[in-house]
N, C-alpha and C positions, 0 to 999 in steps of 0.2 A: 231626635232633635231639643235641643235646647230648650227648654218649655217658659223660660224668660227673657226671653229677644224682646228689646224696649223699639218702638217704631213711634217717630214722629208723623203725621197728616198735616200737611199744612195744605189747607182748602180753604176757600173764602164761601164757595158752599154748603149749608150747613148738611143738606140732606147727601152731596156726595160725599161728604166728609164722614158721614154717618155709615154709607153702604160701605165707604171700605175699612173701617175702623169692624164694621161686623165681620166682615172676613177676615180681618187679619185678625182676630179674636177667636176663631176658627182655630186656628193654628196656633192656639196659646200664647200669642204675642201682650205687651202690654203696652196701651197705646196711647197716645196724648194727640188732640186735636189742637192748632195754631186755627181760627178762623183770620187773623191779619199776619202779617210780616211783622210786624215788632212783637207778638205776642214768641210767634217761631220763634225770634234771634234771642228776647230773653229767657229761654225753655232749651233753647241750644246751647247758651252760655253757662248755661246752671246746671243742667243735667246730662247724663252722655246716653244716645243713641245709638242702637246696632242699625237702624237705616230709619231717615227722612225720605217718606212721598211727598215732592214737590210740585205746587199744579205752579203754572206756569205763566198763565194769568190773574194776576192778584192786584186791588185795588193797592194804591201805593204802590213801593217797589215795586217791581215787575220779577217774577220768577226767576231771571237772570241776575239782576243784583241781589239779591235774597241769594241765589247760590253763588255768586261772589264772596259775601260776607260770611255766610257759613264756611270754605273755603279759606277763611284768611282769620277762622278757630284754629286751634292746635287739637283737632282733637279729628278721629279716621274714621269719621261717618260715611257709610257710602249714602246716594243720594240717587234717587230714580224721580227724572219728571214724567209728570202726567200731561199734557196737555195736547188739543186740539188744534196742533199748528205742527204739522207732520211733513211740511217738505225739508229738503237738504239742505238748506241753508238754513233752516229754523234747528233741525237736528246736531249739526255741525256749531252752532254759537252755544247749545245747552250744553253740549261736551266739553267745550273749550271754555267754558263759565265754571265749571267745575263738576258737571254729573258723571255721574259712572254709568247711568241711561237714560233714555228716552224712550218714551213709549205712549203712542199716542192714543187720543180717541176716538171716536169708542174701540174700547178695549175689551177679551174676553179673558172674564173672571176667574175662569181657569187655568188659562195663560198668566195672567197676573201672580196667581198662587202658585202656580208653578215656579217661578221665576224667583220668588221671595224663598221659598222651600232650597233651591239652589243656590242662593246666597246664602241664607243662615246655613245651610250643609260646608259650607264654603270659610264662615265666619268660623263654624263649631271645631275646623278642621284645622283651619292655622292656630285658633287659640290651645289644643290639646300639642299641634308641632309645638307650637312656644313653649311648653311646659315641660314639655319631655327632651327638648334640643336648647337648651340655654347657653345659647353658643352667642359670640361675636362675630362678625364677620369685617377684615378689613381689604379695601381692595387698594394699592398703593401707600401712597400717602396724603392722596386728599379726604377718601370713603370710607364710615362706618357704617355698619348696619347693628343694632342686637336687639335680637329678636324676640329679647324678654319685653323689653319696653316701648318696639317698632318705631326706634326711636334712632335718627339718618343724621349723620354728621358730616356736611361736605368742607372741608377744608377749618376742622374744628367747629364749625359753626351748623346749630341744630338748623335741619331745615327739613318746613315741615308738608309729609306727601298724603295724597287722597288714599285711601284705601288701596287702591285698586293699582296705584301709582306706586305705592309700598311693595303690594305682592305682583307686579309687575319686576321690581328691582328687587325682588328677593327672587324671584323665579330665576331670569339672570347672572346674577350674582352665585347662586349655588349652580348653574351649568354652562358655565365661560367656554365658550366658541362654541356653542349649541346653535344651530340656524334656527330658527323658528319662522311658519309663515305666521302669515295674519290669522289662519282658522283655528292654528295651534296655538296661539296664546289665547284667545278668546275660549277655547276649551280649555285650558289649561288655569286662567284665571277666574272667566266670568261662567265658565261649567254649562256655557248654551251655547246656540250661534242663532244669527237672522239675516234675512236678505238686508242689504245695505249697511252690514254691520263692519267694513274696512274703515272708515271716519272714524269707529270707536277708537283702534288698536292707532289708528295714525295723532288724534288729537293729545291721549296721553303717552305716546311714547315723546309728542314733542313738548307735551307740557314736564314730560321727566326728565328732558334734555336738559331745559332750563334752569333747571333747579341743580342737576348733577354734574352736569358738562362746564369748565371754565368758557366753551365757548360754542353754543348749541349751534350753530351755522355747519362748527365745522367740527362732531361731535367724535372722540376719542375712545369715549367706552361704551354706549349704545351704538351701535353700527346698521347702515343699510345694507342688507346684500343685494343688491340690485337685481328683480324680478322676482324673488323668494320673498325674503322679510328681514329679520334682523336677528344680530348677535350682541353678545357682550364680551369685550375685548379683555375687559379687566383681570388681572392675576388675584384671584378670592381667598385668603388665608383665614379661615376658623379656628379659635381657640375657647379657651373655656373662660369665661369674664364674671 
């Protein structure tokens, strides 16, 4: 595993932040801590992080609003929310705000670190893949993906996707016509599963549709296969670029 992954912890309780920092430094991460929302946003604008661990209950802006503002930045950073609020409504709200995952407190340190390791393995694999496959794909006249820069353009305009949205789109573009269940998408993109995960896929699919479809209510590219899952209907043309 890459030993230079960078992580930003956004947690207003110093003891909790210190415990998380200790865990993450144990896998050789470079860790910074923001105890307030304004510090977090300044750091996210000035530096690149592989992961942001975001507490939902913050003074000032709450974690949902901080997440939305982080997602407005042009960066492909994974965001996981840590919170004591574990209802289905709260989970859906977190995912819709742009979080890649939502972990409720109290949580197992071992399970959390297993999640982090799985994420970083995925990040490293995608980085190596992007270096070895320097190609661009074009789907029809409206959508293009540059795997070198992870840049996506829709009708000629750059579209900012989150890390998971990009990973989902790339998986679908590389496998047009293949039907994926929610469990298969979790395994392929997240690399792990847990109970109650259907909302994770549904939220990311819905967000992705709003960004790549002309009409997200009547998708032409990313289609639902009722009772099974999803498939990509676009025809991808790969070329060296």
